[in-house]
LODORO-898663 format. One record per residue (C-alpha): residue number from 1; residue in one letter; x, y, z. Coordinates in steps of 0.1 Angstrom, whole numbers. Example, Ala and Ser with C-alpha at 12.3 -4.5 7.8 and 13.67 -1.06 7.14 Angstrom:
BEGIN
<node><nr>1</nr><rest>a</rest><east>123</east><north>-45</north><up>78</up></node>
<node><nr>2</nr><rest>s</rest><east>137</east><north>-11</north><up>71</up></node>
//
This chain:
BEGIN
<node><nr>1</nr><rest>x</rest><east>37</east><north>-96</north><up>-98</up></node>
<node><nr>2</nr><rest>x</rest><east>60</east><north>-76</north><up>-121</up></node>
<node><nr>3</nr><rest>x</rest><east>91</east><north>-61</north><up>-110</up></node>
<node><nr>4</nr><rest>x</rest><east>101</east><north>-25</north><up>-114</up></node>
<node><nr>5</nr><rest>x</rest><east>127</east><north>-33</north><up>-140</up></node>
<node><nr>6</nr><rest>x</rest><east>103</east><north>-55</north><up>-160</up></node>
<node><nr>7</nr><rest>x</rest><east>76</east><north>-29</north><up>-159</up></node>
<node><nr>8</nr><rest>x</rest><east>101</east><north>0</north><up>-170</up></node>
<node><nr>9</nr><rest>x</rest><east>109</east><north>-22</north><up>-201</up></node>
<node><nr>10</nr><rest>x</rest><east>72</east><north>-16</north><up>-211</up></node>
<node><nr>11</nr><rest>x</rest><east>66</east><north>17</north><up>-199</up></node>
<node><nr>12</nr><rest>x</rest><east>102</east><north>36</north><up>-201</up></node>
<node><nr>13</nr><rest>x</rest><east>88</east><north>67</north><up>-186</up></node>
<node><nr>14</nr><rest>x</rest><east>82</east><north>51</north><up>-153</up></node>
<node><nr>15</nr><rest>x</rest><east>97</east><north>70</north><up>-125</up></node>
<node><nr>16</nr><rest>x</rest><east>108</east><north>58</north><up>-90</up></node>
<node><nr>17</nr><rest>x</rest><east>96</east><north>89</north><up>-73</up></node>
<node><nr>18</nr><rest>x</rest><east>75</east><north>121</north><up>-82</up></node>
<node><nr>19</nr><rest>x</rest><east>71</east><north>154</north><up>-68</up></node>
<node><nr>20</nr><rest>x</rest><east>38</east><north>157</north><up>-84</up></node>
<node><nr>21</nr><rest>x</rest><east>20</east><north>126</north><up>-74</up></node>
<node><nr>22</nr><rest>x</rest><east>-15</east><north>142</north><up>-82</up></node>
<node><nr>23</nr><rest>x</rest><east>-5</east><north>140</north><up>-119</up></node>
<node><nr>24</nr><rest>x</rest><east>7</east><north>105</north><up>-117</up></node>
<node><nr>25</nr><rest>x</rest><east>-5</east><north>68</north><up>-115</up></node>
<node><nr>26</nr><rest>x</rest><east>10</east><north>53</north><up>-85</up></node>
<node><nr>27</nr><rest>x</rest><east>13</east><north>15</north><up>-88</up></node>
<node><nr>28</nr><rest>x</rest><east>25</east><north>-11</north><up>-63</up></node>
<node><nr>29</nr><rest>x</rest><east>50</east><north>-34</north><up>-81</up></node>
<node><nr>30</nr><rest>x</rest><east>65</east><north>-64</north><up>-67</up></node>
<node><nr>31</nr><rest>x</rest><east>97</east><north>-46</north><up>-53</up></node>
<node><nr>32</nr><rest>x</rest><east>87</east><north>-11</north><up>-52</up></node>
<node><nr>33</nr><rest>x</rest><east>62</east><north>17</north><up>-59</up></node>
<node><nr>34</nr><rest>x</rest><east>62</east><north>31</north><up>-95</up></node>
<node><nr>35</nr><rest>x</rest><east>49</east><north>64</north><up>-108</up></node>
<node><nr>36</nr><rest>x</rest><east>37</east><north>74</north><up>-144</up></node>
<node><nr>37</nr><rest>x</rest><east>26</east><north>108</north><up>-156</up></node>
<node><nr>38</nr><rest>x</rest><east>-10</east><north>102</north><up>-169</up></node>
<node><nr>39</nr><rest>x</rest><east>-3</east><north>126</north><up>-197</up></node>
<node><nr>40</nr><rest>x</rest><east>22</east><north>103</north><up>-210</up></node>
<node><nr>41</nr><rest>x</rest><east>-4</east><north>74</north><up>-214</up></node>
<node><nr>42</nr><rest>x</rest><east>-30</east><north>69</north><up>-240</up></node>
<node><nr>43</nr><rest>x</rest><east>-66</east><north>63</north><up>-229</up></node>
<node><nr>44</nr><rest>x</rest><east>-62</east><north>25</north><up>-238</up></node>
<node><nr>45</nr><rest>x</rest><east>-29</east><north>23</north><up>-215</up></node>
<node><nr>46</nr><rest>x</rest><east>-48</east><north>40</north><up>-186</up></node>
<node><nr>47</nr><rest>x</rest><east>-78</east><north>17</north><up>-190</up></node>
<node><nr>48</nr><rest>x</rest><east>-52</east><north>-14</north><up>-191</up></node>
<node><nr>49</nr><rest>x</rest><east>-32</east><north>-4</north><up>-162</up></node>
<node><nr>50</nr><rest>x</rest><east>-66</east><north>3</north><up>-143</up></node>
<node><nr>51</nr><rest>x</rest><east>-75</east><north>-34</north><up>-149</up></node>
<node><nr>52</nr><rest>x</rest><east>-42</east><north>-48</north><up>-140</up></node>
<node><nr>53</nr><rest>x</rest><east>-35</east><north>-27</north><up>-111</up></node>
<node><nr>54</nr><rest>x</rest><east>-72</east><north>-19</north><up>-95</up></node>
<node><nr>55</nr><rest>x</rest><east>-70</east><north>8</north><up>-69</up></node>
<node><nr>56</nr><rest>x</rest><east>-69</east><north>0</north><up>-32</up></node>
<node><nr>57</nr><rest>x</rest><east>-84</east><north>29</north><up>-12</up></node>
<node><nr>58</nr><rest>x</rest><east>-66</east><north>35</north><up>21</up></node>
<node><nr>59</nr><rest>x</rest><east>-87</east><north>26</north><up>51</up></node>
<node><nr>60</nr><rest>x</rest><east>-103</east><north>56</north><up>72</up></node>
<node><nr>61</nr><rest>x</rest><east>-82</east><north>44</north><up>101</up></node>
<node><nr>62</nr><rest>x</rest><east>-53</east><north>66</north><up>88</up></node>
<node><nr>63</nr><rest>x</rest><east>-73</east><north>98</north><up>88</up></node>
<node><nr>64</nr><rest>x</rest><east>-66</east><north>126</north><up>111</up></node>
<node><nr>65</nr><rest>x</rest><east>-39</east><north>108</north><up>130</up></node>
<node><nr>66</nr><rest>x</rest><east>-17</east><north>128</north><up>155</up></node>
<node><nr>67</nr><rest>x</rest><east>20</east><north>131</north><up>143</up></node>
<node><nr>68</nr><rest>x</rest><east>42</east><north>103</north><up>155</up></node>
<node><nr>69</nr><rest>x</rest><east>52</east><north>68</north><up>146</up></node>
<node><nr>70</nr><rest>x</rest><east>27</east><north>39</north><up>142</up></node>
<node><nr>71</nr><rest>x</rest><east>26</east><north>3</north><up>129</up></node>
<node><nr>72</nr><rest>x</rest><east>0</east><north>-16</north><up>114</up></node>
<node><nr>73</nr><rest>x</rest><east>-11</east><north>-53</north><up>125</up></node>
<node><nr>74</nr><rest>x</rest><east>-29</east><north>-72</north><up>99</up></node>
<node><nr>75</nr><rest>x</rest><east>-51</east><north>-103</north><up>103</up></node>
<node><nr>76</nr><rest>x</rest><east>-71</east><north>-128</north><up>85</up></node>
<node><nr>77</nr><rest>x</rest><east>-98</east><north>-147</north><up>107</up></node>
<node><nr>78</nr><rest>x</rest><east>-133</east><north>-158</north><up>109</up></node>
<node><nr>79</nr><rest>x</rest><east>-133</east><north>-149</north><up>144</up></node>
<node><nr>80</nr><rest>x</rest><east>-122</east><north>-112</north><up>144</up></node>
<node><nr>81</nr><rest>x</rest><east>-143</east><north>-101</north><up>172</up></node>
<node><nr>82</nr><rest>x</rest><east>-131</east><north>-127</north><up>196</up></node>
<node><nr>83</nr><rest>x</rest><east>-96</east><north>-121</north><up>184</up></node>
<node><nr>84</nr><rest>x</rest><east>-101</east><north>-84</north><up>189</up></node>
<node><nr>85</nr><rest>x</rest><east>-111</east><north>-88</north><up>226</up></node>
<node><nr>86</nr><rest>x</rest><east>-80</east><north>-109</north><up>233</up></node>
<node><nr>87</nr><rest>x</rest><east>-57</east><north>-85</north><up>216</up></node>
<node><nr>88</nr><rest>x</rest><east>-69</east><north>-55</north><up>234</up></node>
<node><nr>89</nr><rest>x</rest><east>-64</east><north>-71</north><up>267</up></node>
<node><nr>90</nr><rest>x</rest><east>-29</east><north>-80</north><up>257</up></node>
<node><nr>91</nr><rest>x</rest><east>-17</east><north>-51</north><up>236</up></node>
<node><nr>92</nr><rest>x</rest><east>-24</east><north>-18</north><up>255</up></node>
<node><nr>93</nr><rest>x</rest><east>-10</east><north>4</north><up>227</up></node>
<node><nr>94</nr><rest>x</rest><east>-34</east><north>-5</north><up>201</up></node>
<node><nr>95</nr><rest>x</rest><east>-45</east><north>30</north><up>189</up></node>
<node><nr>96</nr><rest>x</rest><east>-73</east><north>24</north><up>164</up></node>
<node><nr>97</nr><rest>x</rest><east>-90</east><north>-8</north><up>147</up></node>
<node><nr>98</nr><rest>x</rest><east>-108</east><north>-11</north><up>114</up></node>
<node><nr>99</nr><rest>x</rest><east>-122</east><north>-44</north><up>103</up></node>
<node><nr>100</nr><rest>x</rest><east>-90</east><north>-67</north><up>101</up></node>
<node><nr>101</nr><rest>x</rest><east>-61</east><north>-41</north><up>106</up></node>
<node><nr>102</nr><rest>x</rest><east>-50</east><north>-23</north><up>140</up></node>
<node><nr>103</nr><rest>x</rest><east>-28</east><north>6</north><up>143</up></node>
<node><nr>104</nr><rest>x</rest><east>-4</east><north>4</north><up>171</up></node>
<node><nr>105</nr><rest>x</rest><east>11</east><north>38</north><up>184</up></node>
<node><nr>106</nr><rest>x</rest><east>50</east><north>36</north><up>193</up></node>
<node><nr>107</nr><rest>x</rest><east>57</east><north>40</north><up>229</up></node>
<node><nr>108</nr><rest>x</rest><east>87</east><north>29</north><up>250</up></node>
<node><nr>109</nr><rest>x</rest><east>68</east><north>-3</north><up>259</up></node>
<node><nr>110</nr><rest>x</rest><east>60</east><north>-17</north><up>224</up></node>
<node><nr>111</nr><rest>x</rest><east>63</east><north>-57</north><up>219</up></node>
<node><nr>112</nr><rest>x</rest><east>89</east><north>-68</north><up>198</up></node>
<node><nr>113</nr><rest>x</rest><east>82</east><north>-90</north><up>166</up></node>
<node><nr>114</nr><rest>x</rest><east>94</east><north>-121</north><up>186</up></node>
<node><nr>115</nr><rest>x</rest><east>73</east><north>-112</north><up>217</up></node>
<node><nr>116</nr><rest>x</rest><east>43</east><north>-109</north><up>192</up></node>
<node><nr>117</nr><rest>x</rest><east>50</east><north>-143</north><up>175</up></node>
<node><nr>118</nr><rest>x</rest><east>50</east><north>-159</north><up>209</up></node>
<node><nr>119</nr><rest>x</rest><east>17</east><north>-143</north><up>219</up></node>
<node><nr>120</nr><rest>x</rest><east>0</east><north>-153</north><up>186</up></node>
<node><nr>121</nr><rest>x</rest><east>12</east><north>-188</north><up>190</up></node>
<node><nr>122</nr><rest>x</rest><east>-3</east><north>-189</north><up>225</up></node>
<node><nr>123</nr><rest>x</rest><east>-36</east><north>-175</north><up>214</up></node>
<node><nr>124</nr><rest>x</rest><east>-39</east><north>-200</north><up>187</up></node>
<node><nr>125</nr><rest>x</rest><east>-30</east><north>-229</north><up>212</up></node>
<node><nr>126</nr><rest>x</rest><east>-49</east><north>-215</north><up>242</up></node>
<node><nr>127</nr><rest>x</rest><east>-80</east><north>-201</north><up>225</up></node>
<node><nr>128</nr><rest>x</rest><east>-83</east><north>-224</north><up>196</up></node>
<node><nr>129</nr><rest>x</rest><east>-85</east><north>-194</north><up>170</up></node>
<node><nr>130</nr><rest>x</rest><east>-72</east><north>-200</north><up>135</up></node>
<node><nr>131</nr><rest>x</rest><east>-57</east><north>-167</north><up>119</up></node>
<node><nr>132</nr><rest>x</rest><east>-28</east><north>-156</north><up>101</up></node>
<node><nr>133</nr><rest>x</rest><east>-10</east><north>-121</north><up>106</up></node>
<node><nr>134</nr><rest>x</rest><east>14</east><north>-97</north><up>94</up></node>
<node><nr>135</nr><rest>x</rest><east>34</east><north>-73</north><up>118</up></node>
<node><nr>136</nr><rest>x</rest><east>42</east><north>-41</north><up>102</up></node>
<node><nr>137</nr><rest>x</rest><east>69</east><north>-17</north><up>107</up></node>
<node><nr>138</nr><rest>x</rest><east>67</east><north>16</north><up>127</up></node>
<node><nr>139</nr><rest>x</rest><east>64</east><north>43</north><up>102</up></node>
<node><nr>140</nr><rest>x</rest><east>54</east><north>81</north><up>102</up></node>
<node><nr>141</nr><rest>x</rest><east>17</east><north>88</north><up>103</up></node>
<node><nr>142</nr><rest>x</rest><east>19</east><north>107</north><up>71</up></node>
<node><nr>143</nr><rest>x</rest><east>33</east><north>77</north><up>52</up></node>
<node><nr>144</nr><rest>x</rest><east>9</east><north>52</north><up>66</up></node>
<node><nr>145</nr><rest>x</rest><east>-14</east><north>52</north><up>33</up></node>
<node><nr>146</nr><rest>x</rest><east>17</east><north>43</north><up>12</up></node>
<node><nr>147</nr><rest>x</rest><east>31</east><north>18</north><up>37</up></node>
<node><nr>148</nr><rest>x</rest><east>-3</east><north>1</north><up>38</up></node>
<node><nr>149</nr><rest>x</rest><east>-2</east><north>-4</north><up>-1</up></node>
<node><nr>150</nr><rest>x</rest><east>31</east><north>-24</north><up>3</up></node>
<node><nr>151</nr><rest>x</rest><east>24</east><north>-43</north><up>35</up></node>
<node><nr>152</nr><rest>x</rest><east>-9</east><north>-55</north><up>25</up></node>
<node><nr>153</nr><rest>x</rest><east>7</east><north>-68</north><up>-7</up></node>
<node><nr>154</nr><rest>x</rest><east>33</east><north>-85</north><up>14</up></node>
<node><nr>155</nr><rest>x</rest><east>7</east><north>-100</north><up>36</up></node>
<node><nr>156</nr><rest>x</rest><east>-12</east><north>-114</north><up>9</up></node>
<node><nr>157</nr><rest>x</rest><east>18</east><north>-133</north><up>-2</up></node>
<node><nr>158</nr><rest>x</rest><east>19</east><north>-150</north><up>28</up></node>
<node><nr>159</nr><rest>x</rest><east>46</east><north>-133</north><up>50</up></node>
<node><nr>160</nr><rest>x</rest><east>44</east><north>-126</north><up>86</up></node>
<node><nr>161</nr><rest>x</rest><east>69</east><north>-97</north><up>87</up></node>
<node><nr>162</nr><rest>x</rest><east>93</east><north>-75</north><up>68</up></node>
<node><nr>163</nr><rest>x</rest><east>122</east><north>-97</north><up>77</up></node>
<node><nr>164</nr><rest>x</rest><east>109</east><north>-128</north><up>59</up></node>
<node><nr>165</nr><rest>x</rest><east>100</east><north>-106</north><up>29</up></node>
<node><nr>166</nr><rest>x</rest><east>134</east><north>-89</north><up>30</up></node>
<node><nr>167</nr><rest>x</rest><east>154</east><north>-119</north><up>20</up></node>
<node><nr>168</nr><rest>x</rest><east>137</east><north>-116</north><up>-15</up></node>
<node><nr>169</nr><rest>x</rest><east>149</east><north>-80</north><up>-18</up></node>
<node><nr>170</nr><rest>x</rest><east>185</east><north>-82</north><up>-7</up></node>
<node><nr>171</nr><rest>x</rest><east>198</east><north>-91</north><up>-42</up></node>
<node><nr>172</nr><rest>x</rest><east>176</east><north>-63</north><up>-58</up></node>
<node><nr>173</nr><rest>x</rest><east>193</east><north>-29</north><up>-65</up></node>
<node><nr>174</nr><rest>x</rest><east>160</east><north>-14</north><up>-61</up></node>
<node><nr>175</nr><rest>x</rest><east>156</east><north>-24</north><up>-25</up></node>
<node><nr>176</nr><rest>x</rest><east>159</east><north>14</north><up>-14</up></node>
<node><nr>177</nr><rest>x</rest><east>128</east><north>20</north><up>-36</up></node>
<node><nr>178</nr><rest>x</rest><east>107</east><north>-2</north><up>-12</up></node>
<node><nr>179</nr><rest>x</rest><east>93</east><north>25</north><up>12</up></node>
<node><nr>180</nr><rest>x</rest><east>93</east><north>1</north><up>41</up></node>
<node><nr>181</nr><rest>x</rest><east>131</east><north>-8</north><up>38</up></node>
<node><nr>182</nr><rest>x</rest><east>141</east><north>28</north><up>29</up></node>
<node><nr>183</nr><rest>x</rest><east>125</east><north>39</north><up>60</up></node>
<node><nr>184</nr><rest>x</rest><east>142</east><north>14</north><up>81</up></node>
<node><nr>185</nr><rest>x</rest><east>175</east><north>19</north><up>64</up></node>
<node><nr>186</nr><rest>x</rest><east>173</east><north>57</north><up>71</up></node>
<node><nr>187</nr><rest>x</rest><east>164</east><north>52</north><up>109</up></node>
<node><nr>188</nr><rest>x</rest><east>190</east><north>24</north><up>114</up></node>
<node><nr>189</nr><rest>x</rest><east>218</east><north>45</north><up>97</up></node>
<node><nr>190</nr><rest>x</rest><east>210</east><north>75</north><up>120</up></node>
<node><nr>191</nr><rest>x</rest><east>215</east><north>53</north><up>152</up></node>
<node><nr>192</nr><rest>x</rest><east>251</east><north>50</north><up>158</up></node>
<node><nr>193</nr><rest>x</rest><east>248</east><north>26</north><up>187</up></node>
<node><nr>194</nr><rest>x</rest><east>224</east><north>3</north><up>168</up></node>
<node><nr>195</nr><rest>x</rest><east>247</east><north>2</north><up>139</up></node>
<node><nr>196</nr><rest>x</rest><east>275</east><north>-11</north><up>159</up></node>
<node><nr>197</nr><rest>x</rest><east>257</east><north>-37</north><up>175</up></node>
<node><nr>198</nr><rest>x</rest><east>243</east><north>-50</north><up>142</up></node>
<node><nr>199</nr><rest>x</rest><east>280</east><north>-48</north><up>130</up></node>
<node><nr>200</nr><rest>x</rest><east>292</east><north>-68</north><up>159</up></node>
<node><nr>201</nr><rest>x</rest><east>264</east><north>-94</north><up>157</up></node>
<node><nr>202</nr><rest>x</rest><east>272</east><north>-96</north><up>120</up></node>
<node><nr>203</nr><rest>x</rest><east>309</east><north>-102</north><up>126</up></node>
<node><nr>204</nr><rest>x</rest><east>305</east><north>-129</north><up>151</up></node>
<node><nr>205</nr><rest>x</rest><east>279</east><north>-146</north><up>132</up></node>
<node><nr>206</nr><rest>x</rest><east>251</east><north>-138</north><up>157</up></node>
<node><nr>207</nr><rest>x</rest><east>272</east><north>-151</north><up>186</up></node>
<node><nr>208</nr><rest>x</rest><east>261</east><north>-129</north><up>213</up></node>
<node><nr>209</nr><rest>x</rest><east>291</east><north>-138</north><up>237</up></node>
<node><nr>210</nr><rest>x</rest><east>316</east><north>-129</north><up>210</up></node>
<node><nr>211</nr><rest>x</rest><east>296</east><north>-97</north><up>200</up></node>
<node><nr>212</nr><rest>x</rest><east>296</east><north>-86</north><up>236</up></node>
<node><nr>213</nr><rest>x</rest><east>333</east><north>-90</north><up>241</up></node>
<node><nr>214</nr><rest>x</rest><east>340</east><north>-71</north><up>209</up></node>
<node><nr>215</nr><rest>x</rest><east>318</east><north>-42</north><up>222</up></node>
<node><nr>216</nr><rest>x</rest><east>335</east><north>-46</north><up>257</up></node>
<node><nr>217</nr><rest>x</rest><east>303</east><north>-48</north><up>274</up></node>
<node><nr>218</nr><rest>x</rest><east>285</east><north>-77</north><up>295</up></node>
<node><nr>219</nr><rest>x</rest><east>264</east><north>-103</north><up>276</up></node>
<node><nr>220</nr><rest>x</rest><east>235</east><north>-93</north><up>299</up></node>
<node><nr>221</nr><rest>x</rest><east>239</east><north>-56</north><up>287</up></node>
<node><nr>222</nr><rest>x</rest><east>240</east><north>-65</north><up>252</up></node>
<node><nr>223</nr><rest>x</rest><east>208</east><north>-86</north><up>255</up></node>
<node><nr>224</nr><rest>x</rest><east>190</east><north>-56</north><up>270</up></node>
<node><nr>225</nr><rest>x</rest><east>203</east><north>-34</north><up>242</up></node>
<node><nr>226</nr><rest>x</rest><east>191</east><north>-62</north><up>216</up></node>
<node><nr>227</nr><rest>x</rest><east>156</east><north>-62</north><up>230</up></node>
<node><nr>228</nr><rest>x</rest><east>154</east><north>-25</north><up>231</up></node>
<node><nr>229</nr><rest>x</rest><east>164</east><north>-25</north><up>195</up></node>
<node><nr>230</nr><rest>x</rest><east>140</east><north>-50</north><up>184</up></node>
<node><nr>231</nr><rest>x</rest><east>113</east><north>-32</north><up>201</up></node>
<node><nr>232</nr><rest>x</rest><east>122</east><north>3</north><up>187</up></node>
<node><nr>233</nr><rest>x</rest><east>126</east><north>-7</north><up>151</up></node>
<node><nr>234</nr><rest>x</rest><east>100</east><north>-38</north><up>149</up></node>
<node><nr>235</nr><rest>x</rest><east>130</east><north>-61</north><up>137</up></node>
<node><nr>236</nr><rest>x</rest><east>145</east><north>-95</north><up>148</up></node>
<node><nr>237</nr><rest>x</rest><east>182</east><north>-96</north><up>155</up></node>
<node><nr>238</nr><rest>x</rest><east>186</east><north>-134</north><up>151</up></node>
<node><nr>239</nr><rest>x</rest><east>212</east><north>-148</north><up>127</up></node>
<node><nr>240</nr><rest>x</rest><east>190</east><north>-140</north><up>97</up></node>
<node><nr>241</nr><rest>x</rest><east>182</east><north>-105</north><up>109</up></node>
<node><nr>242</nr><rest>x</rest><east>218</east><north>-94</north><up>112</up></node>
<node><nr>243</nr><rest>x</rest><east>226</east><north>-105</north><up>77</up></node>
<node><nr>244</nr><rest>x</rest><east>196</east><north>-86</north><up>65</up></node>
<node><nr>245</nr><rest>x</rest><east>202</east><north>-54</north><up>83</up></node>
<node><nr>246</nr><rest>x</rest><east>238</east><north>-53</north><up>78</up></node>
<node><nr>247</nr><rest>x</rest><east>235</east><north>-58</north><up>40</up></node>
<node><nr>248</nr><rest>x</rest><east>207</east><north>-30</north><up>42</up></node>
<node><nr>249</nr><rest>x</rest><east>232</east><north>-5</north><up>60</up></node>
<node><nr>250</nr><rest>x</rest><east>260</east><north>-15</north><up>34</up></node>
<node><nr>251</nr><rest>x</rest><east>236</east><north>-11</north><up>5</up></node>
//
């Protein structure tokens, strides 16, 4: 799919954001959303863009949601009913389901990405179910339709979580235009304790013993903090993760 910079060369009037979305054509590009004022487009251009970027209506699952943070779980399988029964018995925080997507409400007890990966692997092995999945990031309820547009595109490319996809964005100056990464950057940057832990892990090359010493805390205390961070933000603070999130905070 075309990137924002490539698209802007074709349509110089392309905008990164817009205060008047109702007057704009909103397109999901490879690395970010793009906005085009429809008044600047000819009929032929509008028809062409509609063909290249067919609209993807947001599912009804996002309608009338209470304010709060939610994440979307995406699945592809021929056994969705059987998988649904298993998931609901294992994940009590599933708020709504519509076809192959599930909405999970943020609580203090959410599973981390790593825990989900272990559970999904166990389901495949123990129940013989074949499925692919994508674990979304927690976002405000009002942003979920736009988050869905980006995450569903990432899922279709074969990624299982934003951390895998983020590696393709790190060298992109438009990384902050990706709504998922921008939200994550904002939330992490507001959390001083988390920033300090990510920095310590980055400096120690993800060596938890060294990171704990630099923070003047016991290793078990650090492990508890890491687990809490992973659950809160839906990220993995492994060797790859600390590089990604330190780069995001430095961007």
